[in-house]
C-alpha positions as CSV (number, residue, x, y, z in Angstrom):
1,M,105.3,69.0,-45.6
2,I,100.8,68.7,-45.7
3,Q,101.6,66.5,-48.5
4,K,103.8,64.7,-46.3
5,I,101.4,64.1,-43.2
6,L,98.7,63.1,-45.6
7,E,100.3,60.8,-47.4
8,E,101.8,59.2,-44.3
9,R,98.3,59.1,-42.6
10,V,98.0,55.4,-42.7
11,Y,101.3,55.2,-40.6
12,S,100.8,57.5,-37.9
13,L,97.3,56.2,-37.3
14,G,99.5,52.2,-37.7
15,I,101.4,53.6,-34.5
16,L,98.2,55.1,-32.4
17,L,96.0,51.9,-32.9
18,V,99.4,49.9,-31.2
19,I,99.8,52.2,-28.4
20,T,95.8,52.6,-27.8
21,A,96.1,48.4,-27.8
22,L,99.2,47.9,-25.7
23,I,97.6,50.6,-23.4
24,T,94.1,49.1,-23.1
25,S,95.5,45.4,-22.7
26,A,97.5,46.8,-19.5
27,V,94.2,48.2,-18.0
28,F,92.2,45.0,-19.3
29,P,94.4,42.4,-19.1
30,G,91.3,40.0,-18.8
31,T,89.3,40.9,-21.1
32,F,91.0,42.8,-24.5
33,P,94.2,40.9,-25.4
34,T,92.0,38.0,-26.3
35,F,92.2,36.2,-30.0
36,E,88.2,35.8,-29.1
37,N,87.8,39.6,-28.3
38,F,90.3,40.3,-31.8
39,S,88.7,38.2,-33.2
40,Q,84.9,39.9,-32.6
41,I,86.5,43.4,-33.4
42,L,87.4,42.8,-37.0
43,L,84.2,40.8,-37.2
44,N,82.3,43.7,-36.4
45,L,84.3,46.5,-38.4
46,S,84.3,43.8,-41.7
47,I,81.0,45.2,-43.3
48,D,82.5,48.8,-42.7
49,T,85.3,48.2,-44.1
50,I,84.1,46.8,-47.3
51,V,82.3,50.1,-47.8
52,A,84.8,51.9,-46.8
53,V,86.9,50.8,-49.1
54,G,84.6,52.4,-51.8
55,M,84.1,55.4,-50.0
56,M,87.6,55.6,-50.1
57,L,87.9,55.4,-53.7
58,L,85.2,58.4,-54.0
59,L,87.0,60.5,-51.8
60,I,90.2,60.1,-53.6
61,S,87.8,61.7,-57.1
62,G,86.3,63.7,-54.7
63,A,82.9,63.2,-53.8
64,F,81.2,60.7,-51.8
65,D,78.0,59.0,-51.1
66,L,75.8,59.0,-48.2
67,S,73.3,56.2,-49.9
68,V,75.3,53.0,-49.3
69,G,73.9,52.1,-45.7
70,S,70.4,51.7,-47.1
71,I,72.1,50.0,-50.3
72,V,73.3,47.6,-47.8
73,A,69.8,47.0,-46.7
74,F,68.5,46.9,-49.9
75,T,70.7,44.6,-51.3
76,G,70.6,42.3,-48.1
77,C,66.6,42.7,-48.3
78,L,66.1,42.1,-52.1
79,T,68.7,39.0,-51.8
80,A,66.8,37.1,-49.0
81,Y,63.2,38.2,-49.8
82,L,64.3,36.2,-53.3
83,M,65.1,33.1,-51.5
84,H,62.4,33.1,-49.0
85,F,59.2,33.5,-51.1
86,F,60.2,32.5,-54.7
87,N,63.1,29.7,-53.7
88,I,65.3,31.5,-56.4
89,P,68.6,29.2,-56.0
90,V,70.8,31.1,-53.9
91,P,73.7,32.1,-56.8
92,I,70.6,33.6,-58.8
93,A,69.6,36.0,-55.7
94,L,72.8,37.0,-55.0
95,A,73.2,37.9,-58.6
96,A,70.2,39.9,-58.5
97,G,71.3,41.7,-55.2
98,L,74.6,42.6,-56.7
99,A,72.9,44.0,-60.1
100,S,70.4,46.1,-57.9
101,A,73.0,47.6,-56.4
102,F,75.3,48.1,-59.8
103,L,71.9,49.7,-61.0
104,I,71.6,51.9,-58.3
105,G,75.2,53.2,-58.1
106,W,74.6,53.8,-62.0
107,V,71.8,56.0,-61.3
108,N,73.6,58.0,-58.5
109,G,76.9,57.9,-61.1
110,Y,75.2,59.0,-64.0
111,L,73.1,62.0,-62.7
112,I,76.3,63.5,-60.6
113,A,78.8,63.0,-63.7
114,Y,76.5,63.7,-66.7
115,Q,73.7,65.6,-65.1
116,N,75.8,67.5,-62.7
117,I,73.7,66.9,-59.3
118,N,75.1,67.5,-56.3
119,P,76.5,64.4,-54.6
120,M,75.1,65.1,-51.5
121,I,71.9,66.0,-52.9
122,Q,71.5,63.2,-55.3
123,T,72.8,60.0,-52.4
124,L,70.8,62.4,-49.6
125,A,67.6,61.4,-52.3
126,M,68.5,58.0,-52.9
127,M,68.9,57.1,-49.6
128,G,65.4,57.6,-48.9
129,I,64.4,56.3,-51.3
130,V,66.5,52.9,-51.2
131,R,65.9,52.4,-47.7
132,G,62.3,52.9,-48.5
133,C,62.6,50.2,-51.0
134,A,64.2,47.8,-48.3
135,L,61.2,48.5,-45.9
136,L,58.5,47.8,-48.9
137,V,60.4,44.5,-49.3
138,S,61.0,43.2,-46.1
139,G,58.3,44.5,-43.6
140,S,59.5,43.9,-40.4
141,G,62.2,41.2,-41.7
142,I,63.5,37.7,-43.1
143,Q,64.5,34.6,-41.2
144,N,64.5,31.4,-41.9
145,L,67.1,31.5,-44.5
146,P,69.1,29.0,-46.6
147,Y,72.2,27.3,-45.1
148,W,74.4,27.9,-48.1
149,F,73.8,31.4,-48.0
150,N,73.6,31.7,-44.3
151,A,77.8,29.9,-44.7
152,I,78.7,32.8,-46.8
153,G,79.2,34.6,-43.6
154,Q,78.9,32.1,-40.8
155,S,81.4,29.5,-41.4
156,K,85.2,30.1,-40.4
157,L,88.8,29.0,-42.1
158,L,91.3,29.1,-39.9
159,G,89.2,29.8,-37.5
160,V,88.5,33.0,-38.2
161,Q,84.9,34.1,-39.9
162,M,84.8,34.7,-43.3
163,P,83.4,38.1,-43.6
164,I,87.1,38.9,-41.8
165,W,88.9,37.2,-44.5
166,Y,86.5,38.8,-47.5
167,M,87.3,41.9,-46.0
168,L,91.6,41.2,-46.0
169,A,90.9,40.3,-49.8
170,T,88.7,43.6,-50.7
171,V,91.5,46.1,-49.0
172,F,94.4,43.7,-50.8
173,A,92.7,43.5,-54.3
174,F,91.9,47.3,-54.0
175,T,95.4,48.1,-52.7
176,F,97.0,46.3,-55.6
177,L,94.7,48.1,-58.4
178,F,95.3,51.6,-57.2
179,N,99.2,50.6,-56.5
180,K,99.7,48.9,-59.9
181,T,96.8,49.8,-62.2
182,I,96.6,53.3,-64.5
183,F,92.6,53.6,-64.6
184,F,92.8,53.4,-60.9
185,R,95.8,56.2,-60.3
186,R,94.2,58.6,-62.6
187,Y,91.1,59.0,-59.5
188,Y,93.9,60.6,-58.1
189,Y,94.3,63.4,-60.8
190,I,90.6,63.3,-61.0
191,G,90.8,64.3,-57.1
192,G,93.4,66.3,-57.4
193,N,92.3,69.1,-60.2
194,E,89.1,67.6,-62.2
195,K,89.9,70.1,-65.1
196,A,92.9,69.5,-65.5
197,A,92.2,65.8,-66.0
198,D,89.5,66.2,-68.3
199,L,92.1,68.4,-70.5
200,S,94.7,65.9,-70.7
201,G,92.3,63.2,-72.1
202,I,91.0,61.6,-68.9
203,Q,87.6,60.7,-69.2
204,V,86.3,62.4,-65.7
205,K,82.7,61.7,-66.2
206,K,82.7,58.1,-67.0
207,M,85.6,57.5,-64.2
208,K,83.0,58.9,-61.8
209,M,80.2,57.4,-62.5
210,T,82.2,54.2,-62.5
211,G,83.0,54.8,-58.9
212,F,79.7,55.6,-57.9
213,I,79.2,51.6,-59.0
214,I,82.1,50.1,-58.0
215,T,81.1,51.7,-54.4
216,A,77.3,50.2,-54.6
217,V,78.5,47.0,-55.8
218,L,80.9,46.8,-52.3
219,A,78.0,48.5,-50.4
220,G,75.8,45.3,-51.7
221,F,78.4,42.6,-51.1
222,A,78.5,44.0,-47.6
223,G,74.4,43.5,-47.3
224,I,74.6,40.3,-48.2
225,L,77.2,39.4,-46.0
226,L,76.1,40.8,-43.1
227,S,72.0,39.3,-43.9
228,S,74.3,36.0,-44.5
229,R,76.3,36.8,-41.3
230,L,72.6,37.5,-38.7
231,G,70.7,34.6,-40.6
232,A,68.2,37.4,-41.2
233,A,67.2,40.3,-43.4
234,L,66.2,43.3,-41.8
235,P,65.4,47.2,-42.9
236,T,67.6,48.7,-40.5
237,M,70.9,47.3,-41.8
238,G,72.9,50.0,-42.1
239,R,71.6,52.9,-40.3
240,G,74.2,55.5,-39.5
241,L,77.1,53.5,-41.4
242,E,77.8,56.0,-44.2
243,L,78.9,58.5,-41.3
244,R,81.1,56.1,-39.5
245,V,82.5,55.2,-43.2
246,I,83.2,58.7,-44.0
247,T,84.9,59.3,-40.2
248,A,87.2,55.8,-41.0
249,V,88.4,57.1,-44.3
250,I,89.0,60.7,-43.3
251,L,90.9,59.0,-40.1
252,G,92.5,57.1,-42.6
253,G,94.4,59.6,-44.9
254,A,91.7,60.8,-47.1
255,T,90.0,64.8,-47.4
256,L,86.7,65.8,-48.7
257,S,88.3,67.6,-51.3
258,G,89.8,65.2,-53.2
259,G,93.4,63.8,-54.5
260,F,94.3,61.9,-51.3
261,G,94.3,58.5,-49.1
262,K,95.4,55.0,-49.8
263,I,93.0,52.1,-49.5
264,P,95.2,50.8,-46.0
265,G,94.0,53.6,-44.5
266,A,90.3,52.8,-44.7
267,L,91.2,49.5,-43.4
268,L,93.1,51.4,-40.4
269,G,90.4,54.4,-39.8
270,A,87.9,51.5,-39.5
271,L,90.0,49.4,-37.5
272,F,90.2,52.8,-34.8
273,M,86.5,53.3,-34.7
274,G,86.1,49.2,-33.7
275,L,88.7,49.6,-31.2
276,I,87.4,52.8,-29.6
277,S,84.4,51.2,-29.8
278,N,85.4,47.7,-28.2
279,I,87.1,49.5,-25.2
280,M,84.1,51.5,-24.6
281,V,82.2,48.1,-24.0
282,I,84.6,46.4,-22.0
283,A,84.4,49.6,-20.1
284,R,80.9,49.2,-19.8
285,V,80.4,52.9,-21.1
286,S,76.7,53.6,-21.7
287,G,75.0,53.6,-25.0
288,Y,74.1,57.3,-24.9
289,W,77.5,58.0,-23.8
290,Q,79.6,55.8,-26.9
291,D,77.3,57.5,-29.6
292,I,78.6,60.9,-28.0
293,I,82.0,60.2,-27.8
294,L,81.9,58.6,-31.9
295,G,80.1,61.8,-32.7
296,L,82.4,63.9,-31.0
297,I,85.4,61.6,-33.3
298,L,83.9,62.3,-36.6
299,I,83.5,66.3,-35.5
300,G,86.8,66.3,-34.6
301,T,88.2,64.6,-37.6
302,L,86.5,67.3,-39.9
303,W,88.5,70.0,-38.1
304,V,91.3,68.2,-38.7
305,D,90.6,67.6,-42.3
306,K,89.5,71.5,-42.8
307,Y,92.6,72.7,-41.1
308,L,95.0,70.2,-43.3
309,Q,93.1,71.6,-46.3
310,K,93.7,75.6,-45.3
311,E,97.1,74.5,-44.6
312,Y,97.6,73.0,-48.3
313,A,95.9,75.2,-49.6
314,G,98.7,78.0,-47.8
315,V,101.0,76.2,-49.2
316,V,100.1,76.2,-52.7
């Protein structure tokens, strides 16, 4: 029964989103149900969703990464630094930024998978290190970035800004990979029972390290996209993103114990968080209360996760 609930959390969350949107449309008919507002909601959550896809992968395997917010900042700042101060061509700067994210993910994955460092301790330490590197590289921020770089995040296709298309492409691509490839399906086996997966011949350590690399690269891509969209690279980018992403992913059907979750759930969880934030803005809720409410959502989400884990353990 509990397994069925976990598997169908995507659908129940989708229904909740529709109901919430309909009620809000009735309460705020002039401001909420507009193309401009919906586009803004999707644009605001596009960065979180791209990172959430990687976090969903990790939570399915039974791990998580607290350094993703710092990776977003550092990758964007490093890419901007190379273009602004050294006149590095945009494609090369983009490759260097993604390579730095790859390296950070490799270090996290190697130490966690092969040296048995606790994921929370390792990624928490990396969060501080990478955030410090972002400050060293960018100082108070870097502006006046090349036109072609800014066009990546500021251009539109069919009237919709490109970050939304990148977000949808990422979700669709990883949904296909998890549904159709054996490699990605193995993350469910690892999250469900790591020892059994190892005994069955799955290269658990290698796959765990690969998971951290994929998550870091997605965070790096999100950081480049955010810098492009803003037209500037700021060392404060991505602050608090890791908690928002974990909340969204758990809302979308993952559990901290691993073994459950679907990629579309990352999008729906992020969409729910974005929808709540948008409603609070329209309702003119104080920024202080917004932080409190989002914090309460995180606590409630963790309690639901704890309850489901407890019930499932009882069933087993």
